[in-house]
LUMVEX-922268 format. One record per residue (C-alpha): residue number from 1; residue in three letters; x negated, y, z. Coordinates in Angstrom, 1 decimal. Layout:
// residues N
{roke NUM "ALA" {X Y Z}}
...
//
This chain:
// residues 253
{roke 1 "MET" {-80.6 97.5 104.8}}
{roke 2 "SER" {-77.1 97.5 106.3}}
{roke 3 "LYS" {-75.0 98.0 103.3}}
{roke 4 "ILE" {-72.9 101.2 103.1}}
{roke 5 "GLU" {-69.2 100.4 102.9}}
{roke 6 "TYR" {-66.3 102.4 101.4}}
{roke 7 "LYS" {-65.2 103.3 104.9}}
{roke 8 "ASP" {-68.6 104.8 105.8}}
{roke 9 "LEU" {-68.3 107.2 102.8}}
{roke 10 "LEU" {-64.8 108.1 103.7}}
{roke 11 "ASP" {-65.7 108.9 107.3}}
{roke 12 "ALA" {-68.5 111.1 106.2}}
{roke 13 "GLY" {-66.3 113.1 103.8}}
{roke 14 "VAL" {-68.3 112.0 100.7}}
{roke 15 "HIS" {-65.1 112.2 98.7}}
{roke 16 "PHE" {-64.4 115.9 99.1}}
{roke 17 "GLY" {-65.4 117.8 95.9}}
{roke 18 "HIS" {-65.1 121.4 95.1}}
{roke 19 "LEU" {-62.0 123.5 94.2}}
{roke 20 "THR" {-60.5 122.3 90.9}}
{roke 21 "ARG" {-61.2 125.7 89.3}}
{roke 22 "LYS" {-64.9 125.3 89.9}}
{roke 23 "TRP" {-65.3 121.8 88.4}}
{roke 24 "ASP" {-67.5 120.7 85.6}}
{roke 25 "PRO" {-65.4 118.6 83.1}}
{roke 26 "ARG" {-68.4 116.3 82.6}}
{roke 27 "MET" {-67.7 115.0 86.2}}
{roke 28 "ALA" {-64.3 113.7 85.1}}
{roke 29 "PRO" {-65.3 110.0 85.0}}
{roke 30 "TYR" {-66.2 110.3 88.7}}
{roke 31 "ILE" {-63.1 112.1 89.9}}
{roke 32 "PHE" {-60.3 110.0 91.4}}
{roke 33 "MET" {-57.6 112.7 91.8}}
{roke 34 "GLU" {-56.8 116.3 92.7}}
{roke 35 "LYS" {-55.4 117.1 96.1}}
{roke 36 "ASN" {-54.4 120.5 97.5}}
{roke 37 "GLY" {-56.5 122.2 94.8}}
{roke 38 "ILE" {-59.6 120.1 95.5}}
{roke 39 "HIS" {-61.1 117.4 93.4}}
{roke 40 "ILE" {-61.4 114.0 95.2}}
{roke 41 "ILE" {-64.4 111.9 94.2}}
{roke 42 "ASP" {-63.9 108.2 93.4}}
{roke 43 "LEU" {-65.8 106.5 96.1}}
{roke 44 "ASN" {-65.9 103.2 94.3}}
{roke 45 "LYS" {-68.0 105.0 91.6}}
{roke 46 "THR" {-70.2 106.5 94.3}}
{roke 47 "LEU" {-70.9 102.9 95.7}}
{roke 48 "ALA" {-71.6 101.6 92.2}}
{roke 49 "CYS" {-74.0 104.5 91.4}}
{roke 50 "LEU" {-75.7 104.3 94.8}}
{roke 51 "GLU" {-76.4 100.6 94.2}}
{roke 52 "GLU" {-77.8 101.2 90.7}}
{roke 53 "ALA" {-80.0 104.0 92.0}}
{roke 54 "SER" {-81.2 101.9 95.0}}
{roke 55 "ASN" {-82.2 99.0 92.7}}
{roke 56 "ALA" {-84.1 101.4 90.4}}
{roke 57 "ILE" {-85.9 103.2 93.2}}
{roke 58 "LYS" {-86.9 100.0 94.9}}
{roke 59 "HIS" {-88.6 98.9 91.6}}
{roke 60 "ILE" {-90.5 102.2 91.3}}
{roke 61 "VAL" {-91.7 102.2 95.0}}
{roke 62 "ARG" {-92.6 98.5 94.8}}
{roke 63 "SER" {-95.2 99.4 92.1}}
{roke 64 "GLY" {-96.8 101.8 94.6}}
{roke 65 "LYS" {-95.6 105.1 93.2}}
{roke 66 "LYS" {-94.4 108.2 95.1}}
{roke 67 "ILE" {-90.9 109.7 95.1}}
{roke 68 "MET" {-90.6 113.5 95.7}}
{roke 69 "PHE" {-87.6 114.6 97.8}}
{roke 70 "VAL" {-86.2 118.1 96.9}}
{roke 71 "ALA" {-83.6 119.9 99.0}}
{roke 72 "THR" {-83.8 123.6 99.8}}
{roke 73 "LYS" {-80.3 124.2 101.0}}
{roke 74 "LYS" {-79.8 124.8 104.7}}
{roke 75 "GLN" {-77.7 121.8 105.7}}
{roke 76 "ALA" {-80.0 119.3 103.9}}
{roke 77 "LYS" {-83.6 120.6 104.3}}
{roke 78 "ASP" {-84.3 119.3 107.8}}
{roke 79 "LEU" {-82.9 115.8 107.4}}
{roke 80 "VAL" {-84.6 115.5 104.0}}
{roke 81 "ALA" {-87.9 116.6 105.4}}
{roke 82 "ALA" {-87.5 114.1 108.3}}
{roke 83 "GLU" {-86.7 111.2 106.0}}
{roke 84 "ALA" {-89.5 112.0 103.6}}
{roke 85 "GLN" {-92.0 112.2 106.5}}
{roke 86 "ARG" {-90.8 108.9 107.9}}
{roke 87 "LEU" {-91.4 107.2 104.5}}
{roke 88 "ASN" {-94.7 109.1 103.9}}
{roke 89 "MET" {-93.3 110.6 100.7}}
{roke 90 "PRO" {-93.8 114.2 99.3}}
{roke 91 "TYR" {-91.0 116.7 99.8}}
{roke 92 "VAL" {-90.0 120.3 99.0}}
{roke 93 "THR" {-87.6 121.9 101.4}}
{roke 94 "GLU" {-88.6 125.6 101.4}}
{roke 95 "ARG" {-88.9 127.0 97.9}}
{roke 96 "TRP" {-89.5 125.3 94.6}}
{roke 97 "LEU" {-92.6 127.0 93.0}}
{roke 98 "GLY" {-92.2 127.3 89.3}}
{roke 99 "GLY" {-94.6 124.9 87.6}}
{roke 100 "MET" {-94.8 122.6 90.6}}
{roke 101 "LEU" {-94.6 119.7 88.2}}
{roke 102 "THR" {-95.3 121.2 84.7}}
{roke 103 "ASN" {-98.4 123.1 86.0}}
{roke 104 "PHE" {-99.6 120.6 88.5}}
{roke 105 "ALA" {-103.3 121.4 87.9}}
{roke 106 "THR" {-102.7 124.9 89.4}}
{roke 107 "ILE" {-100.7 123.4 92.3}}
{roke 108 "ARG" {-103.6 121.0 93.0}}
{roke 109 "LYS" {-106.0 124.0 93.2}}
{roke 110 "SER" {-103.6 125.6 95.8}}
{roke 111 "LEU" {-103.6 122.4 97.8}}
{roke 112 "LYS" {-107.4 122.3 97.8}}
{roke 113 "LYS" {-107.4 126.0 98.9}}
{roke 114 "MET" {-105.0 125.1 101.8}}
{roke 115 "SER" {-107.2 122.1 102.8}}
{roke 116 "SER" {-110.3 124.3 102.8}}
{roke 117 "LEU" {-108.5 126.9 105.0}}
{roke 118 "GLU" {-107.6 124.1 107.4}}
{roke 119 "LYS" {-111.2 123.0 107.6}}
{roke 120 "LEU" {-112.5 126.5 108.0}}
{roke 121 "MET" {-110.1 127.1 111.0}}
{roke 122 "LYS" {-111.8 124.1 112.8}}
{roke 123 "GLU" {-115.3 125.4 112.3}}
{roke 124 "ASP" {-117.4 127.7 114.5}}
{roke 125 "ALA" {-117.7 130.2 111.7}}
{roke 126 "TYR" {-113.9 130.9 112.0}}
{roke 127 "LYS" {-114.3 131.6 115.7}}
{roke 128 "ASN" {-117.0 134.1 114.9}}
{roke 129 "LEU" {-114.8 136.1 112.5}}
{roke 130 "ALA" {-113.2 139.4 113.6}}
{roke 131 "LYS" {-109.7 139.1 115.1}}
{roke 132 "LYS" {-108.2 140.8 112.1}}
{roke 133 "GLU" {-109.9 138.4 109.7}}
{roke 134 "ARG" {-108.8 135.3 111.7}}
{roke 135 "LEU" {-105.3 136.6 111.6}}
{roke 136 "MET" {-105.4 137.0 107.8}}
{roke 137 "VAL" {-106.7 133.4 107.4}}
{roke 138 "SER" {-104.1 131.9 109.7}}
{roke 139 "ARG" {-101.3 133.8 108.0}}
{roke 140 "GLN" {-102.5 132.8 104.6}}
{roke 141 "LYS" {-102.6 129.1 105.7}}
{roke 142 "GLU" {-99.1 129.4 107.3}}
{roke 143 "LYS" {-97.7 130.9 104.2}}
{roke 144 "MET" {-99.2 128.2 102.0}}
{roke 145 "GLU" {-98.1 125.4 104.4}}
{roke 146 "SER" {-94.5 126.5 104.4}}
{roke 147 "VAL" {-94.3 126.1 100.6}}
{roke 148 "LEU" {-96.9 123.3 100.0}}
{roke 149 "GLY" {-97.0 121.5 103.3}}
{roke 150 "GLY" {-94.6 118.7 102.2}}
{roke 151 "ILE" {-96.8 117.9 99.1}}
{roke 152 "SER" {-100.3 118.3 100.8}}
{roke 153 "ASP" {-101.2 114.6 100.1}}
{roke 154 "LEU" {-99.9 114.5 96.6}}
{roke 155 "SER" {-102.9 113.8 94.3}}
{roke 156 "ARG" {-100.8 113.0 91.1}}
{roke 157 "LEU" {-97.4 113.7 89.8}}
{roke 158 "PRO" {-94.5 111.8 91.5}}
{roke 159 "ALA" {-92.9 108.9 89.7}}
{roke 160 "ALA" {-89.4 110.2 90.4}}
{roke 161 "LEU" {-87.4 113.0 92.1}}
{roke 162 "PHE" {-84.6 112.6 94.6}}
{roke 163 "VAL" {-82.5 115.8 94.6}}
{roke 164 "VAL" {-79.7 117.2 96.8}}
{roke 165 "ASP" {-77.6 119.7 94.8}}
{roke 166 "ILE" {-78.6 119.8 91.2}}
{roke 167 "LYS" {-77.2 123.3 90.5}}
{roke 168 "ARG" {-79.4 124.8 93.2}}
{roke 169 "GLU" {-82.5 122.8 92.2}}
{roke 170 "HIS" {-82.1 123.3 88.4}}
{roke 171 "ILE" {-85.7 124.5 87.9}}
{roke 172 "ALA" {-87.1 121.3 89.5}}
{roke 173 "ILE" {-84.8 119.2 87.3}}
{roke 174 "ALA" {-85.8 121.1 84.1}}
{roke 175 "GLU" {-89.5 120.5 84.9}}
{roke 176 "ALA" {-88.9 116.8 85.6}}
{roke 177 "GLN" {-86.9 116.4 82.3}}
{roke 178 "LYS" {-89.8 118.1 80.4}}
{roke 179 "LEU" {-92.2 115.5 81.7}}
{roke 180 "GLY" {-89.9 112.5 81.5}}
{roke 181 "ILE" {-89.8 112.0 85.3}}
{roke 182 "PRO" {-86.6 110.3 86.3}}
{roke 183 "VAL" {-84.2 112.2 88.6}}
{roke 184 "PHE" {-82.0 110.6 91.2}}
{roke 185 "ALA" {-79.5 113.0 92.7}}
{roke 186 "LEU" {-76.4 113.7 94.7}}
{roke 187 "VAL" {-74.0 115.3 92.2}}
{roke 188 "ASP" {-70.9 117.2 93.3}}
{roke 189 "THR" {-67.8 118.0 91.1}}
{roke 190 "ASN" {-69.1 121.4 90.1}}
{roke 191 "SER" {-72.3 119.9 88.4}}
{roke 192 "ASN" {-73.2 118.2 85.2}}
{roke 193 "PRO" {-74.1 114.6 85.9}}
{roke 194 "ASN" {-75.8 114.2 82.4}}
{roke 195 "GLU" {-78.7 116.4 83.6}}
{roke 196 "VAL" {-80.0 113.6 85.8}}
{roke 197 "ASP" {-80.9 109.9 85.2}}
{roke 198 "PHE" {-79.2 108.5 88.2}}
{roke 199 "PRO" {-76.3 110.6 89.4}}
{roke 200 "ILE" {-74.6 109.7 92.7}}
{roke 201 "PRO" {-71.2 111.4 92.8}}
{roke 202 "ALA" {-70.8 112.9 96.3}}
{roke 203 "ASN" {-70.1 115.9 98.4}}
{roke 204 "ASP" {-73.5 117.7 98.5}}
{roke 205 "ASP" {-72.5 120.4 101.0}}
{roke 206 "ALA" {-71.2 118.6 104.1}}
{roke 207 "PHE" {-74.0 117.6 106.5}}
{roke 208 "LYS" {-72.5 114.2 107.3}}
{roke 209 "SER" {-72.2 113.3 103.6}}
{roke 210 "VAL" {-75.7 114.4 102.8}}
{roke 211 "SER" {-77.1 112.7 105.9}}
{roke 212 "LEU" {-75.4 109.3 105.1}}
{roke 213 "LEU" {-76.6 109.2 101.5}}
{roke 214 "VAL" {-80.2 110.5 102.2}}
{roke 215 "LYS" {-80.6 107.8 104.8}}
{roke 216 "ALA" {-79.1 105.2 102.4}}
{roke 217 "PHE" {-81.6 106.3 99.7}}
{roke 218 "GLY" {-84.4 106.2 102.3}}
{roke 219 "ALA" {-83.5 102.7 103.3}}
{roke 220 "ALA" {-83.8 101.6 99.6}}
{roke 221 "ILE" {-87.3 103.2 99.5}}
{roke 222 "GLU" {-88.1 101.4 102.7}}
{roke 223 "GLU" {-87.1 98.0 101.1}}
{roke 224 "GLY" {-89.3 98.8 98.1}}
{roke 225 "LEU" {-92.2 99.5 100.4}}
{roke 226 "SER" {-91.7 96.2 102.3}}
{roke 227 "GLU" {-91.5 94.3 99.0}}
{roke 228 "ARG" {-94.8 96.0 98.0}}
{roke 229 "LYS" {-96.5 94.9 101.3}}
{roke 230 "ARG" {-95.2 91.4 100.8}}
{roke 231 "ASP" {-96.5 91.3 97.2}}
{roke 232 "LYS" {-100.0 92.4 98.5}}
{roke 233 "ASP" {-99.9 89.8 101.3}}
{roke 234 "ASP" {-99.0 87.1 98.9}}
{roke 235 "ALA" {-101.7 88.1 96.5}}
{roke 236 "LYS" {-104.3 88.1 99.3}}
{roke 237 "LEU" {-103.1 84.7 100.4}}
{roke 238 "SER" {-103.4 83.3 96.9}}
{roke 239 "GLU" {-106.9 84.7 96.6}}
{roke 240 "GLU" {-108.0 83.1 99.9}}
{roke 241 "GLU" {-106.5 79.7 98.9}}
{roke 242 "GLU" {-108.2 80.0 95.5}}
{roke 243 "ALA" {-111.6 80.7 97.2}}
{roke 244 "LYS" {-111.1 77.8 99.6}}
{roke 245 "ARG" {-110.3 75.4 96.7}}
{roke 246 "ALA" {-113.5 76.6 94.9}}
{roke 247 "VAL" {-115.6 76.0 98.0}}
{roke 248 "ASP" {-114.0 72.5 98.5}}
{roke 249 "ALA" {-114.7 71.7 94.9}}
{roke 250 "GLU" {-118.3 72.7 95.2}}
{roke 251 "THR" {-118.7 70.7 98.5}}
{roke 252 "GLN" {-117.3 67.5 96.8}}
{roke 253 "GLU" {-119.8 67.9 93.9}}
//
C-alpha cells in the first residue's frame, strides 16, 4: 500500500482533538500540545500506532480470519460499510445489538431467520400470500437487514474489531473485552486508549480524517488477504511438485 505520510494526516485534520476541558487524561501520551483551547494530537504517535496496528491486522487476516468493522456515527457509517464490503468483511453501521458477540448463538438464529425470509420471498408461496401478509414479511426482512445485513455471512465470531469512536461503541468494546477479542480503534482525545488493544490516536469526528484512516486500515487488510492468497498458491505449487517427484520416482523404479 502507498504509505501514509505525516503530511497526509495533517491535510486530513487527523491532529485536531477535542476541547481541552473534554479530554481524558489517559490520552496525555498521545497529545502534542494545546492550541486555542483544543488538544493537538501528536501525529508521529499516530503514524507509529497505525504501523503497529497494520502489522498486527495483516497477521490476523493472513491466517484467514474475519475482522468486524463497527461505526454507527453519521460521518463514518457509509465509508466504513463501503470499505468492509470491498474487503468482504462483516460490519455494523446501524445499531449495535446487545449480545452481538457475547450472545452470538441467538444472533445466528436471527441470521437464519433472515435467510429463510429471503428464500420465502423468492418462492411462489410468497406470491400467493395476501397483500397484507406480504407487506408484513417484507417489512420484517427489511428491519432485520438494516441491523444484521452487514453480518449476514458471519458464521463464527470475528477475530478482531475495528472501531471508529470508542465512546460511542462502548457496548461493542465491552463485549469484545469479555471474550478476549482484540480491538483496533481510532481514539480521540476525549477517550480512554487503555480500553482497546491497538489505539490509533486521531480525530474521529471529521470525515476526511476518518476516511483516510479507514482506507489505510483497509489497505493493511488487503495486504493480509494478498499474503494469504500467496501462501495458498505456494502450498499448492509445493504439493504439485511433490506429487510430480513421487510419480518420477515410481517411473524410475
